[in-house]
N, C-alpha and C positions, 0 to 999 in steps of 0.2 A: 448507417447508425453511428453516431459519435459517442464514444465513451471516454470520459475524462476522470482521472484520479488526482487528488491533491491532498497532501498533508498540510492542513491549514494552520497547525500549531495554535489552536484556539479559535473556534468559529466566532465567538463573541468579539475577540480582538480584531480579527480580520474584517468583520462586518463593521465595527466602529471606525475603522480606517476608511470606510466607504469603498472598499475594494471588491467584496464578495459578490454583491448583487450585480454590480457593473460587469464583473467577470462573466457571470452566468448569462447575462443579457447579451454580451458581446460574442461569446463562444458557443452558446446555445447547445450544450450537451444534451443528448437524449437520456443518458444515464451519467450521473455524477457520483463518484465514490470518494468519500472523505475519510481522512484519518486524523487522529489527535484533535478531535472536536472539543474536548475538555469541557463538556457541558451536558446537561440533560436537555431533552427537546424543549421542555417548557421554558428553559432559560434563554433560548435562542430568539432573537428578534428578527431573524431572516423571514421574509415573506415572499414566497415564490409560488403564486397560484397555479402555474402550469405543472408543478411537480408534486408528486406524492413523496412524503418524507418518511424514511424508516431509520431509526436510531438504535445503536447499541452503546449505551453509556456505561462507564466504569462505576462500580459500587463506591469507589473513592471519589469524592467531589473534586472537580477541576482537573481531572487526570485522564489521559488516554482517550479511548472512545472512537467509534467509527459510525458512519452513516452512509446511506444511499438515497440520493434524490433522483427520481425517475419520472419521465413523462408517461410511460406506459405502466399501468398497475401490474405488479408481479403476480404470478400464480400463487406464490407462497414466499414467506420470508423467515429465515432461521437465524438465531443469534448464537454466537459462541461456537466452540467446537462441541460436537455431540458428547453427551455424558460418558458413553462407553469408551470413546477415544480418550477423553480427559482423564478418566479413571485409570486406563491402561498405562498412560504415559506420565501420570502424577505431575500435573502442570503447576505445582506449587514449589516455591523455594523460600529462602530467607526473606525475600522481598515481598512475597505474597502469592496469591493465586492468579496466574496470568489469564485463566479462563473466567475471571470475574472483573476483568479490566476493559471489557467492551472492545476486544481486539479483532473480532471477526463478525461480519454480517453477510448473509447470503441471500440473494434474491433469485428466485426461479422464474424463468421465462419459457415460452413455448419451445424454443430451439436451443437454449443454453442456460447455464447458471452464471451469475455475476457475483463475485466475492470481493469485498473490500477488507483488507487486512493491514493491521499495524503490528509488526513483529516486535517482540521485546528487545530492548537495547541491551547489549552485552555488558555495559558499564565500563567506565574508564579503567578500572582495575581488573576487568575481565571476570568479575565474580559471577556474572550471569552466563558465562560461556557454557558451563555444564548443562544448564537448563536449555539454552539455545540448541546445543549440539545433540543432546541425548533425549530431550523431552519435546520442546516446542516444535523445532523444525521437522522431526519425524512425524509428530502428531498432526501437524498442519498438512503435510504431504499425504498422509494416509486419508485425511478428510477429502482433499482434492481428488485423489484417485477413486474414493468412494463415490463422490458426485459424478465423476467422469464415466463411471459404469452406467449411469442413467442417461446422461446427455453431456455434450461438450461443456467445458468450463472456461470462463474468462476470470482470472483473478488478478487483482491489482492493489498497489499500495506501497507503503514504506516498509521495505524488507530489512532495513537497517544493515545492509552489507553491500559493498562494492564487489562485484563478482570477479572481474579481471583487472589487470593493471591499467587498461584503457579506461576503466570506470572511475578513476580518481586521478587528480592532478599530480599527486606526489606519492606514487606507490612505494618507492624505495624507503622513504622516511616513515611510512605508515604500516609497513609489513609487520604483522603480528600484533598490531594495535586494534582497539575496538573498531569493528566495521570492516576490517581487512585481515582477519585471522584465517588460518587454514580451515578451522572448524566451521566458521560462518560461511566461507566460500564453498565449502563442501555441500552445504545445504542447497545452494543454487545448482551445483553440479547434479545433485540428485533430482531436483525438480526437472531439469532438462532431460536427464536420463529416463525419467518417468513419462516423457512424451509431451512436455509443455515447452512452448516456444517463447523466447524473449523477443517480443514484437519489435522493439526499437532496433535491435541488432539485425533484424531482417532487412532494414533499409539503410542503416547508418553504421559505418565502421569507424574505428579510430578513436582517439581521445578528444578531450575538450568539450564533451557533452555531459553536463552535470545537472542534478536536480536538487542538491542541497549544498549550502555554503555556511561555514561558520560565521558567527557575528564578529569574529576577531580579525584584526589586521586587514580590513577592507577586502575580505576574501571574495565576496560576490562581484564587486567591481573588477577585481583582478582575475575572476573566473578560476579561483583556486577551490575547486569543488569536488563533489562526489556524486556518482550516479547510484543512488540507493533506492529509488522509486521505480517500479516496474509495472508493466502490463504483460502477463503471460496468458497464452491461449493454448487449449488442447490442439495438438498438431493437425487434427482434422479440420480446424478452422483456419489454418495458416493461409491458405490460398484466398480466403475471404477478407483478410486484413489488407486494406488498400493503402494505409499510411500509418505511421507512428511518429509522434512529434513530442518534443520537449519545449514547453512555453517558458523559456528562461527569462523573458522580459516581464512576466506577470509577477508583480511584487505583492507584499502583504504578509508573507510567511518566509521562514528561512528555507523552505522547500518551494519549488515551482510546480505547476500542474503539468501532467503528462496526458497524452491523448492517443487513442487509436480510432481509425474509421474502419468499420467492418460492414460488409454487405450481408 
């Protein structure tokens, strides 16, 4: 089974570029997890008859949003973080309610759950760090652990953080800045401590492997990037993951798709 995750940075934009459908036809994912769709389902002109489409769009137009396109119909689909968890962690700050921004969608299959997630950005001035560190990251991990009690979990998406120095081209210059603060990185530490495995690092070590590039200073062509998109799996699935790839040559978004193959 091939699972691909991609922050498309606007599904309508990437489709108009003629990239999206061609990408799906070429790579043939069994499950495709999207982030930052920036649209309601009825606004999308994508037509993929082989796939069932499930969307979680933000209440705010043209913002955030996740989706799962799947060849196999899920047993169930859930949107957002569960109300009990959202209430406990108060997922609202001065910018709004993160649990109304279409940031999480969960599809249940016979042997595992698949979750597409778009983690809130900390903001350039780090004003959303308190929400990330004390509210969102703990709440999301509680939800993953809750699902994991029932069956193994595969969660993927834009987590808006580079975990280690090898995960960005210029760690020294960016230490303490958005996407590379101690608080954000701690969120990934806790995910791993809870028994989830960073699939890409199972197969590939070292730097130079990135999933997002700034639009400035020709960063993508120079590969001055960040690895902020991940596929994590419950450790019981680790031996079933046969490969994990970054498709850096797929254009259309400031992020590129990532993939795992699992038996």
